[in-house]
N, C-alpha and C positions, 0 to 999 in steps of 0.2 A: 419391780417387786413390790414395795412398800405401797404403791397406789393399787395394784391389784389385790394386796391383802387386806387392805382395808374398804375396797369395794365388796369384799365378802363378809366383813364383819356384821354379825347379829347386831342391829341398831333398832332404835325405836321406831324408826321408820326408814324406807328405804326412798331415798329423793327420787331416784329414777322411776319406781313404781306409780309415785303419788304424781309426778309432773303430767303424764299422760294425760289425765283425767281433767288437771287445772288447765293444761294447754287445749285441749279439745273443746271444753265449756267455756273456757275464758272467765273464768271465776275462780275467785279463792275457796278452796275446799279444806276440810279438816282432814288431815293426813293420818291421824293418828286412830286407834281403835282401843276403847277402854278395856278390851277383854286380852288385849296383848300386852304381856309384861314386857316387853321392851328388850328382849334378848334373843328375838329371831324365831319364837314358836307361838303357838296359841295356847294361852291358859283355860281356854274353854273346853279343850279336848279333855281335861283332867276330871271332868265330871263322870258320875258312875254311869249315866247312860248316854256318856258321848261316845262315838264310834271314832275310831282313829282314821285320818286320810294321809293320804300319801299319793305320790304321782312319781312316775319314771318317764325321763325323755332321751332320746338317743337318736344323736344326728352323725351321720358319715357322707362327706364330701369329696369328690375327688375331681381334680384341676388337670386336662390336658395340657394347659400352657404352662403349668409347672411341673407336671409330673407329679403332683405330691397329693396326698390323702389327709383330711382332717377329719379326726372325729371326738365327739365330747358326750358325756353322758352327765346328767343331773338327776339325782332322785332325793327326795324329801319328804319327811314325813312331820309330825307336830313337834317331837323334840329332837330331830337329828336330819343331818344333811349331808349328802357326799356329792362332789363334783369332781370332775376329771375330764381333761382333754389333752391331746398331742397331736403332733404333726404341723401346728400354726403358731405363730406369734402370739402368745397370752399376755405376756407384761414386757412386750418390746424385748426379750431373750427367747429366741427360736429353739436354744436347746434348753429351756425351762419348762416344761409343762404343766399345766395346772395339776395339782392334785389337792383335794380339801375334802377334811372330815370335819364335822361339827355335830356334840354331843351337847345339846341346851347351848350354855353360854362357852363350853370348852371347845378352842378350836385347834386342829393341826394342818398346817398347810406343808404340802410335799412331805419329807422327810426330815426336814431340818427346822423348823419354826413351830413353836408351840406359843399358844395364847391362854392361859389360866387366872380365871377371875379370882380376884383376892379381895375385892368390897363390891356388892349389889344394893342398890336401893331402888326406889322407885324412878327417880329423877338423876342418878349418877351411878357409875359403875367404874372400876378401876381393873385392867388386865396386867398381868406380869407376864412379859414375853421374852422368850429364849431363841436366839438363831444359833443353834449347832454348828451349821457351817461357818459361820464368822466369830464365833463366840462372844457374841453382843446379848446383851441385857437391857430390856427396856421395859417403860412403864408406859402403858395405853389408858390413859382417862377418857371418859366419855361423859358430856353433860347435855342435858336437854331440859326444853321450859315444861311447864305442867301439863300444857295442852299437846306438847310434842311439835310444836310449830317451828322450834329452833333447836339446833342440833350443833354441839362442839365437839370434836374428836381430833385426838393427836397422839403421836408415837415420839416420845422422849429416848432417846439413848442415853444409857448410863456409863458405857465405857467405849468412848468418849462422851460426854456430855454433849448434847446436841439435840435439837428438834429436827427429826427426818421428815416428819410429815404433818399435816395439819388441816384440818377440813370444816368449814363452818356451813352449815345448811339452813335455810330461812326460807318462809312460805314462797317467795319470789325468787329464787336462785340459789345459788352455791358458789363457795370460794374455797379452793384448793391449793395448798402449798406442798411441792414435794422438792425435797435437797435434790440439788443437782440438774432439777428439769424445769424450776420454776413456779410461776403463778398462774392457776387456771381459773377465769369466772365466767359463770354464767347468770343470767338474770332474765327477767320476761315480767311484761307489765301490760295489763288490758288496758287499751286506750281507744277510743271512739268506734267501738263494736270490734276492734281487731287487736291482734297480739303483737307488742314490739318485744322483739328478743335482741340479747346483746350477749355474744360470746366470744372471749379472748384468751390469748394465753401470752405471757410474758416472760421471759422474749418469745414473741412467735406473732401469730395473726389476731386479727380483731375483725368480728363480723357482726353487722347489725343489720336487720331485717324487721319487717311488717307483713303479717300476714292479715287478710281480711278475707271474708266470705260475703257475697251479695246475695240478694234473696233468689237469684236464679241457681246457686249452687256453686257458682265460679269462684273458685279460691286464687286470689292475687298473693304473690310475695315477692316485692321487691327488696334486694338485698345487696349491700355494699360490703366490700372486704379491703382491708388494710393490712400490711404494706403493698400487696398486689394490685391496690387501684382498680379494683374492677366493679363492676355493675350487671347485677343478673336480675331477671324479669320472670320470676316462675307462675305460669299461668296453669291450673287445673280445673276442668270442667267434666262433671258427669251428665254423658249423654242421653243415658236410659236406665230407669230404676226397675227393682223389681222386689216385690212383698217378701220377706222372710218373716215369718210369724209375724209379731206386731210392730215389726220394724221394716223400713224401706231401705234396702242396701243398692248401690250403684252397680249395673252389669256392664256397662261400657264406661270407662273412663280416659280421657284423652288430657295430657298434659306435655308443655312445652316451655324450656325455659333459652331464652337467648342470653348470651352472656358479652358484654361490651370492655374493652381493654383487659389489662392483666396479661397474666402469661398465657391462658389458654381459652382466648375467646371463642366464640362458635354458637352453634345452637343445638340442644338436645331436645329431642321428643319421645313420648312414649305412649303405647295404648295398650288398655288392661281390658281384657273382655272375660269376664267372669259367667261362662255358659251356665254353670251349675255351682254349688258349695262344694264339689268335689272336683272339678275342672275350670281351670283358669288359663287363658294364653296371654300373653304378654310379647308386646313387639316393641321395637325402640331403635332408634338410631342416633349419632351423636357426629355432626359436623364441625368437629374441632381441629386441632392442631393434628391429631392422630385420630380421622375419620373412621369410624365404624357402624356396624349393623348388628343387632342381636336379635332373638327370639327365644322364648321360653314357654315350658308348658309344664303346669302344677296339676299333679293328680293327687288327690286326696289329702293328708294331713302337711300343712304348709304355712308359712307366715301370710300367704294371700287370702286363706280361709279362716283365719285366726286359730290356727291350730287345733281345729276340728277333726275328728277322727283317731283310728289307732296308728295308722300307717299312711306313707304317702312318699311321693317322689317328685324332685323338681329337675327337669332337663333345660340346660342354658346352651345355645350355640351363638358364637360370636365371631364375626368375619370382620377384618380389617378392611376398608374398601380401598385401601392401595394395594393388597394383595387377596385377592378373593379366592384364590387357589388354598388358603391356608386357613382354614378356619379352626376356631378353639371349640371345645366343649366342656361344660363341668357337669355332673351328676350328684344331686344330694338326696340322701334317703331319711327320711323321718320316721320315728316310732315313737309311741309313748301311750301311757295308760293310767289309770287312778285305780287307787285300792284303798 
């Protein structure tokens, strides 16, 4: 619950949003924006001639394997945000669906938790938190550097006095502590034209990988994992390209990842064929401890086309190779628009 709550807090910058561009380009970029006030909304919209911006995204997924349905809604504007989901595990508790309302720096999570700002400034802020269900009072300070490259957030429970959460974010990684769960770390560093990444959970697993892309466009990613003691070699190659505006995007991409040692050795392969922006075909197989094959069709709006368009659907069929007569399927419906 605590980790989910803080992942939704309005922060000077969201580490997961900035990491994509840094990892993709292999360079250190400024994650902050001088027009963002640090509370999760854009102060540029307060101008007299600026138009309000907002978006709504709705996703519904049905899985025949579990015979369950998951749905989520995310709506946001310049000064507000609403997120809700049900039917899946959002915070490690399947009986606790997410419901979040943000009005500027004020946050309501489900019907039990309130975060109210008691002190605001350009480089630090302080929330007061109250958990009605458990009767807990908390203080949640957040500090960040002048250029928003370093961020420290924590939750300190007042009754009894204890630190239930602490998160440190820096340009090349993140360090998170959650009471009862342990310590989670992630870091990346550009090395020799590639990207060296380390992820670990204590107690838990540690993963070390190095991603490198050669001049032909083939990306090679060797990965070692402990204490599973496994080694995998991921290879992804774009076999065909197509011009999309001013950029070239791959239309046929083949990836393969053999794994040696560990608890689940074997080979995984996947072929992605982007016929056009609104139509993508995905084929794959897994020759591991539980071998299976799958095929997916993506129509319209989906992650395969960068969530372009107002609506879309993804149909996936998976069949265990040991029992070809009992395939599973899932259906995902996506819709969204901006206003």
